[in-house]
C-alpha positions, 0 to 999 in steps of 0.5 A: 744548314743552308748555305750563305748566297754568294753576294755580286762582290764576292763573284770577282777575283779581285777586289775593288781596291786591288784594281784601283791601285793598278789604274793608278800604276796605269796612269803612272806608266803614261805619265812617265813616258809623257815626262821623258819623251815629251818637249824638254821643257814642257814635258813634266808640267804636261806629264802632271796635268794629266795625272792631276797632282805634281810629282817628285817623279814619273817613273816606278819605284820598287814595286810603284810610287810612294806618290801613288795614291795621291793621283786623284784616279776618280776624275781620270776617264780611264777609272770609269771605264776600268770601272764599267769593265769590272762591273760587265766582267764579273756581273758585280755592280749596276748593269750597264744602261743599254748596248750602245754603252756596252759596244762604246766600251767594248772599243774603249777597252780595247784601246786601253788594252793595245795603246797604253804602256806595257811598260814605264821609260825604264822598262818596268812594267805597268800592269797591262804587260802582256808578258807579266799579266796583271789583275788589271789586264785579266779584267779587262780581257774578261771584259771582252770574253763576255762581250764575245759571248754576249754577242754570239762570237765564238770563244777561245780557250783562254776567254773560257777559263776567264770567264769560267774562273778556271785554268786553261789547261783544266778547260782543255781537260774539260772540253776535251771529255765532254766531246767538245772540239775547236775549230780553227781561227783565222791566220794568226788567230787562236783555236775557237770553241763554236758560241754555242758549244761554248755557252753550254760548256760554261753554262755548266761550271759552278763559277760561272755567272750569266750575264744579267739585263736590262729590263726589255734588253733583248740578249740570249736569256732563253738560250743561257736558261735552257742550257743551264738545265740542259747541263748535267754537271748543274745541279737543279738548285745550281741552275735555278740560282743562275737562272734568276741571275740571267734573268736580272730578277729578285726572287720576289719578282720573280714570284709575283709574275709567276704567281707563286710564293717567293718562300716556296723558290727559296725552299726550291734552291736550298738543298736542305729544305723539302718543299710541296712538289707542285707541278703547276707552280714549277710550271709557272715558274719555269715560263716566267724563267724562260726555261723549257717547261719540260725540260726545268720541271723533269729536273725540278722534279727529280731534285726534290724526289732525290731530297727526299730520299735523304736523312733530314737535316739535323 
């Protein structure tokens, strides 16, 4: 029985509604400071103008605020930035239009993480609190981790943990087992994993989602795809699915570009199917995926031969 394919929305550990709730909480946290620390006569008016709605009060009440859902958060620029960060962090929405847009979001996300209040004026933690981080902060930090990966930077263990959807202790254990060593960062910074090692290690994690690219935008797709098929911890089938995602294409588009059957491609990444071992077709598919041909073909043939040695699925 074929496994159900993961949808783009399934890649995110939190739903959009959960993040939208926390965006409202973050905005309320900002409004609470405006309401209490501003001009004595106008601060409440300024706070309501900032939120887009007048509330009975602007501090957190228990786990939130009874009027929280009345905040028209979709009209806030904060909402736009966070939703773009969410889509890019987990690769579950539209691709940002160009490199410039991603760079802009990087600076804006950094501004949110460092500039928005970590608590309301009573000291109740907001979703951006560093000591008690919540979903919103994790989304933004995952965006920055992906940005670092895509721009060739070294990554910290916490960043690898976010991108691989693993705990930091598990990441450290895995890095040690694979002989990957960290290097010292600048004074006051955490140790880092060299970019090439980070990319290769991530490529071997089942939960890691490669970055999709806009057509015509240069990136590290070839390097990433090579890492996918080099990773011993990834089966050929999983590596193929990730490579297709990394190329931001569909099986139909890939088949057309390679001059092969889309049905055959679909059978290749279904462990329960036994498609024809077409070496010429595999070479064409490797070229279309920007994969090293000998590596790709060798891993594919090995996987397909292993399938034939197994009992047929009922």
